[in-house]
C-alpha positions as CSV (number, residue, x, y, z in Angstrom):
1,M,0.1,0.3,-0.1
2,L,2.7,2.3,0.9
3,C,4.8,1.9,-2.3
4,R,1.6,1.9,-4.6
5,A,1.4,5.6,-2.7
6,F,4.5,6.5,-3.2
7,I,4.7,5.4,-6.6
8,F,1.3,6.6,-7.4
9,G,2.9,10.7,-5.7
10,R,5.3,10.4,-7.9
11,W,3.5,10.2,-11.1
12,Q,1.6,12.6,-10.0
13,V,4.9,14.6,-9.9
14,V,6.1,13.7,-13.3
15,N,2.8,14.8,-14.4
16,W,2.6,17.9,-13.2
17,C,6.1,18.7,-14.2
18,A,5.3,17.9,-17.9
19,V,2.4,19.6,-18.0
20,L,4.3,22.7,-16.6
21,G,7.1,22.0,-19.4
22,V,4.9,22.2,-22.1
23,L,3.0,25.4,-20.6
24,L,6.8,26.9,-20.7
25,I,8.0,26.3,-24.1
26,C,4.5,26.8,-25.3
27,G,4.8,30.5,-23.5
28,C,8.5,31.1,-24.6
29,D,8.5,31.7,-27.9
30,S,9.6,35.3,-29.5
31,G,6.4,36.2,-30.6
32,D,6.7,40.2,-30.2
33,R,9.9,40.7,-28.6
34,Q,12.5,42.7,-30.1
35,S,16.1,42.4,-30.5
36,I,18.4,45.5,-29.0
37,A,22.0,46.2,-29.6
38,G,24.3,49.3,-28.7
39,T,27.7,50.3,-27.3
40,V,28.3,51.7,-23.5
41,T,31.3,54.3,-23.6
42,L,32.7,55.4,-20.2
43,D,34.4,58.5,-20.3
44,G,34.8,58.4,-24.2
45,Q,36.1,54.9,-24.2
46,P,34.3,51.7,-24.6
47,L,33.0,50.6,-21.4
48,E,35.5,47.3,-21.2
49,K,32.6,45.2,-19.1
50,G,29.2,45.5,-17.1
51,T,25.8,45.0,-17.5
52,I,22.8,46.5,-19.1
53,T,19.1,46.4,-18.6
54,F,15.7,47.7,-19.6
55,L,12.9,48.1,-17.2
56,P,9.9,48.5,-18.8
57,Q,8.4,52.2,-17.8
58,S,4.3,52.0,-16.6
59,G,2.1,51.2,-19.4
60,T,4.7,49.0,-21.3
61,Q,4.5,45.8,-21.1
62,G,7.2,44.0,-19.3
63,P,9.4,41.6,-19.2
64,T,12.7,43.0,-18.2
65,A,15.7,42.3,-21.0
66,G,19.6,42.8,-20.5
67,A,22.8,41.8,-21.7
68,E,26.5,41.8,-20.9
69,I,28.6,44.7,-21.9
70,A,31.8,43.6,-23.3
71,D,34.6,46.1,-25.0
72,G,31.6,49.1,-25.3
73,K,29.3,46.7,-27.2
74,Y,25.6,44.4,-26.0
75,A,23.3,42.5,-27.7
76,I,20.1,41.4,-27.0
77,P,18.8,38.7,-29.2
78,T,15.0,38.5,-29.8
79,A,14.5,35.8,-27.8
80,G,15.8,37.3,-25.0
81,G,14.1,40.5,-25.5
82,T,11.3,42.7,-24.6
83,F,8.1,44.3,-26.1
84,A,7.4,47.8,-27.9
85,G,7.2,50.4,-25.3
86,K,9.3,52.5,-23.1
87,F,11.9,51.8,-21.2
88,R,14.3,53.0,-18.6
89,V,18.3,51.4,-18.7
90,E,20.6,50.8,-16.1
91,I,24.2,50.0,-16.6
92,T,26.2,48.7,-13.6
93,T,30.0,47.7,-13.7
94,A,32.3,47.4,-10.8
95,R,35.7,47.1,-10.0
96,P,38.0,45.9,-7.1
97,N,38.3,48.6,-4.8
98,G,41.2,47.3,-3.2
99,K,39.8,45.7,-0.2
100,K,39.5,41.6,0.2
101,M,37.4,39.3,2.4
102,D,37.9,36.3,4.1
103,V,35.5,33.2,2.9
104,A,36.5,30.2,4.3
105,G,40.4,30.9,4.6
106,Q,39.9,32.2,0.7
107,L,40.5,36.2,-0.1
108,Y,38.8,37.5,-2.7
109,D,38.3,40.9,-3.8
110,I,35.3,43.3,-3.1
111,H,34.2,44.9,-6.0
112,E,32.3,48.5,-5.7
113,Q,30.1,50.0,-8.3
114,F,32.3,53.1,-10.1
115,I,29.6,54.6,-12.6
116,P,27.4,57.2,-11.0
117,P,23.8,56.3,-9.4
118,E,22.5,58.3,-12.3
119,Y,22.8,55.1,-14.6
120,N,21.8,52.5,-12.7
121,T,20.0,52.8,-9.3
122,A,18.7,55.9,-9.7
123,S,18.9,55.9,-13.9
124,Q,17.7,58.7,-16.4
125,L,18.6,56.9,-19.4
126,E,15.5,56.0,-21.5
127,A,14.8,53.9,-24.5
128,E,11.7,53.5,-26.5
129,I,11.7,50.1,-27.9
130,K,9.9,49.9,-31.1
131,A,8.7,46.9,-33.2
132,D,9.8,45.7,-36.2
133,T,12.8,48.3,-36.7
134,A,16.6,48.2,-35.2
135,N,16.9,48.7,-31.8
136,H,20.1,50.4,-31.3
137,F,21.0,52.2,-28.9
138,D,24.2,53.9,-27.8
139,F,24.7,55.1,-24.3
140,A,27.8,57.5,-23.4
141,V,27.9,57.2,-19.2
142,N,30.6,59.6,-17.1
143,S,32.1,58.6,-13.9
144,K,32.0,62.0,-12.8
């Protein structure tokens, strides 16, 4: 009896996982999502590395989209893109601040955000993503 309950419960979990998997696959097509690409410069030079995030503003359907910045360039493919609308843009990057943290006997560099908050936590950068067009945005940020 206990064995039958265990097997039945296990199959029920497997069935639910299968149903959720099908729903995720069906709901994950790119649909009306848009690709986004561009450049980011810091003090006139390509930003070596960082991240860029597009956050939907009020009245714009999500999702949020983002990408890594490498050598001043970023690209978000259609599948990872977002829908048309207005977005607040956050750019972040960090560098070692010269301090170390001990974690289980290993020393690690402590990193800090070094570009001003108006480009990330208090970003005033905006972008309007449009349907069926090249959404290319270049951002010039300053460290001071």
